[in-house]
N, C-alpha and C positions, 0 to 999 in steps of 0.2 A: 278366343280361338288363337292359337299361335302354331308355329312350327318347331319341331324338335329333331336335332339330328341324332341318328343312332348308326354308328358304323358310316356307311356310305348312303344311307337312306334319310330322307327328309320327311318325317311323318307329321301329320296334322295331330293337335293335341287339345284337349279341353281343359281349361283353367275353372277354377272356382266360380268365377263370374259368368261362366256359360251354364251353370247348374241351377236353372230357375225352378221353382215350384217344390223343392225338396226341404225337409227339416234336418238342420245339422245337428245330429245326436252326439256326436264324439269326433275329436280331432286328435291325432297322435302322429307326430312327424309329418310324414307326407301322405298318411292315410286318413280317409274321412269316412264316418259311418252316416249314411242318409236314410231318412225315413220319409214317408208320405201318407197322408190320411191316418187311419187306425191300424195299417198293416203293421204285424209284428215281425214279418220276414224282411228285415231291413237289408241293404246292401253296403258293402265296404269297399271302397275303390281307392286307387292310387291318384293323387293330384300332383301334377297334371296327368290326365288320363290320356294315353297315348293310342291313337287310331292306327294299329299295327296289323300284321298278318292275322294275329289270334282273334281279334275283333272283327277282321274281314271274314275270317272262318265262320264265326257265330252268325253274323248277318247273312252271309252267303247261303246258310242252312234255313233261313227263316221262309223261304218260298214253300217250304214243307212244314211250316209252323203257323203260329197265330199268336197275335197279342189281343186279349179280350176287348170288347167294344168300351167297357168302363175301365180299362186298363187295370185290372185286378189279377190277371193270370197271364203267364207266358207258356204256351204249349208247343211241342215239337212231336211230329208224326213220322215214321220212317218203317217201310216195309221191304225195301230191296236191300237193305244192309242194317241188321238191328244193331250192330255195332256203332252206328252212327248215334243212337239214342243215348249211349253212355258217354260218347264223345261230347254231345251236347251237354250233358250234366257236368262234365268235368270242365267244360269251358266256363259254364255259370259259376262253378266254384272258383276256378282260378281268377276269373275277371271281377267277380262281384262278391266273392266269399259267401255264396248262396249253399246253405247246407240242407235245406229241405227241399227236394226235389222228388216227385212222386214217379216212380217208374212202373209201366204195367204193359201188358199185351191186350189191345181191345179185341172186339168181336170181329174184326176183319184180319186178325193176325198181325197187325201193324204195332211196332213198339212205339210206346208214348213216354214222353217226359214232360212233367207239368210242375211249374214253380208258382205257387200262389204268393205273389209279391208285388203289391202296388208301386213300390220305388223301383223295382226292376222293370216292370211293364212301362211305367213313365219314362225312365232312363233310356230304354231301347227305342222308344216311340220318338220322344222329343230330342234326345241327344244323339242318337245314333240313326235316326230316320228310317226305322223300320215301320212300316204302315200297320195300323190296327185292322181287325177284321171287317170294320165298317168303312174302311177307306180304300181307294184305288190303290193297288201295290205298285211300288216305284223302287227304282234302284236308289239306295240312300246317297245323299247329295254329296257326302265326303269321299266316297269312292272315286269319283271322276278326278279329284284333286290329289289323289294319294300316289305314293311311288308305285313303280310297276310291279314290285312283289305283292303289294296289297291288292292291287287290281287283279292279278293272275290267280291269287288266292280266292278271292271273292267269285271271279268267273267260274274256276274250277268247282267250287261248291254248288254254285247254281246249277251248273250243268249235271251234277251228280244228283241233284234233287229233282229237277224238272226236264232234264234233257234225254235224249236218246241218240244212238249212232246205228244206222242202218247196217244190216249184214252184208258185207262185201262179197260173200260166197253166192248171193242171188243178184249180184250185178249193181247195187246201189252203193254210192259213195257219198254219204250225206250225214250231218249231225243236225239234230233239231232241238229246239227248246220250246216247251209248251206251257201256255198260261191262259187263265180265264180273263186276265187283264191286258188289254191292248197297251195300256200306258206302261206296263212293266216291260213287255216285248219291245216296244219302241224304244225306251230307255236302254235295254240291252243291246239293241242294234247301234244305237248311238255310241255306247261305251265300247263295244267291239271294234267299230270303226275308227274312232278318235284315238283310242289309247293302244290297240292291238293290231290296227290296220287289217282287220278281218271284215270283209264285206258279206252281207247277208241279205236275204228277202223274207218279207212277212206275208202270211196267208191265212185266210179265215176259213173255218169250217163250222158247220152246225150240227149239234147233237139234239135229237129230238127229245123233248121234254127237259132239257138242260138248258139250251141256248148257245150262243156263239163261243167258240174256243178259238185261240190263235196260237200259231207256231212260227218261229223264226227257223230259217233253214240256212245252213251253211254248206256250200258246195264248192267243188274246185280244188285243185291240187294245192294251190298255194295257201287258200284259206284253211284248209284241213291240216296241212303241215303245221301251220301257226297255232291252230288250236291244239295240235298234239303237244307243241312247245309249252303252252299254257298247262295242259294237263287236265283231266277230269277226275275229281276226287271220289271216284267210285270204281272199283277194280274191274267189274264187268264192262263198263263203258269205256274205261281206259284201254282195255285189252282189244276191244273191237276197233277202236279208234287206230290203235297201232297197227292192226291188220289192214285197215283201209290204207293207211300211209305206206305201209310196206309195199303194196302194189304199185306206188308211184316212183320207187327207186328207179333211176336211169337203166334203161336196157333190161329190165326185169323179165319182160316177155321172151327175150332172146336166151337168157339163162334157163328160163324154165322150159323152153322148147328143146334146148339140147339136153337138158336133164331128162326129158321125157323120151328123147330118142335113145336112150341108154337101154330101154326096155325094147326087146325085140318085137313083141307083139302089143298085147294090152298092158295096163298098169293101173294100180289104185292109188288113191290121193296119198295114203299113208306110205306107200313104197316111195313115191316121189318126195314126200316131206323129209324122208330118211335121207335121201341123197342130198337135197337142199339144206338140211339142219335147221328147218322152221317148222311151226306148228302145222297141223293138219288143215285148221281153219284157213290159215294164211295160203297154204298150198292150194286149197279149193278156190280161193279168190284168184290165184295165178292161172289155175286151170280154166276158169270161167272166162278170163282174158284171152287165153288161147282159143277157146271155142268161139268167142266173138270174132276173132281174126280169121276164122276158118282154118285153124291150124290143127285142131283137136276135135274129136266127136266123142259123145258119150255113148256107150255099148249097152250098158244094161241099167234098168231103172231101180230095181228093188236094192241091189248092191253094186253101186255104179262102178264100172271100170271104163277106162279110156284108151283111146288109140289115135296115133297121128293119121292126118289125112295125107293125100298125096303132096299136096303143097306143103304141109307139115314136114314131111320126110325131105323134100327137096331143100327147103330153107334150112333144115337141121344140119343137113350134110355140108351146106355152104358155111354156116356158123361155126360147126364143131372144130375146126382147126384154130380158131382164133378166140375160143371161150372154154376156159378151163373150169369145170364144176368142182366146187369144194363147199363144204358147209360153212354158213356165215360164221366168221371169227371176230372176237373183239379182243381188247388188251385186257385180259382177264386180271392179271395181277394189279394193274393200275386202277381197274374198276373196283375191285375188291377193297382196295385202300380208301377209295372215294366213299363206298358204302359204309365201310366201318367208321369212318370219320362221321357220318351222318348218323349212325346209331350212337356214337358216343356223344353226340350233340343232342341225344334224346329223342330223335325222330324214330317212330315206329311204323307209320303208314307207308305203304310203298309208293303212293303218288307224292307224299311229302319229301321222301329220300330222292325220288327222281327229280323233284324240282330242286332239291339242294345241290345234288351231284351233276345236274345238267345231262343225265343219262335218261334213256327211254324207259318207260314203265316195264317193258319186256325185259330188258337188260337188268334192271334191278331185281325183278323176280328171280332171274336165272342166277345172279349173283348172290342172292340171299339163300337160295336153294343150296348153292356150294358152300357158302359159309356154315349154313345149318349142318351139312354133312361132315364138315371138318369140326364138329363139336364146338362151335362157337358160343358165345354168350346169347346170340339171337335165338329166340324161339317163337 
């Protein structure tokens, strides 16, 4: 085990001496082909083997995967985003030169990627620290000692696999991570706290006929903003997290109140969204905040409309002279340059581009739409 520097990152790496239990089939320059048992589906890896973001992405997806008890197969399941299944296959091919990966849709309509390779299973278990199906699930040992980029990639993938973000439109501002293994949830709590300064709590709940499950919950403005900076590698989760964090912007409720006062009587969420230049879902979160403050009331239930209360009108009239309502604006040309650089670097996933450019997921999505409209190479 040693460290290797790549750019400004100091990655852990595995040397040949760290690879025990394998048969050395072939060695060519810095590439080695490894076998194990009677398996014909061997792996080919670079030596030293660098534990970088690509490896972190792979092991971060494994909470939705499994290494068989006898270390004969590696399987990955995904229902929320079927593109993840092919992403998993590509990672196996790039990191281990695995060509034989069986892709299918199972009876629950989940995508499945399965590689029957004893060398791969042993490598992922013994060298990368991914737990087998008959072992308590843990965060791999090397993640804690890796650079911040590796930690963020791992956490982003784990939350994509086993996480959820509550809908801010119903008043909850919370991200959760679910697992059947208390050891894994506790490891994640430690990782989040020590490496990312994100505090969390752990709760237990019981499912009849199944047993105990556990979830880690992240609440509070500072914690959720830090998680947003990390990013969640699933578009639907990241979009909702962006909406939660949008509501934390300074004086958001004042801007929203003045925007609502532009309507003489009642208004709809989409009308207010047009004025503010944000999504309808984000607007709903702002309206719920105004309702909680007693400044707005909901008038209809089937197709909700809203209106200001007496207190709302009074405060809006006081704030209007000092608050100018205009759609949210960003440095569009500068952001396009950043996103194009990320695309040229070979990044395709929006959350990867967001991490590369230090832009929010929402901004990346809007910039990509503009680039596509201009007949860019991105599709």
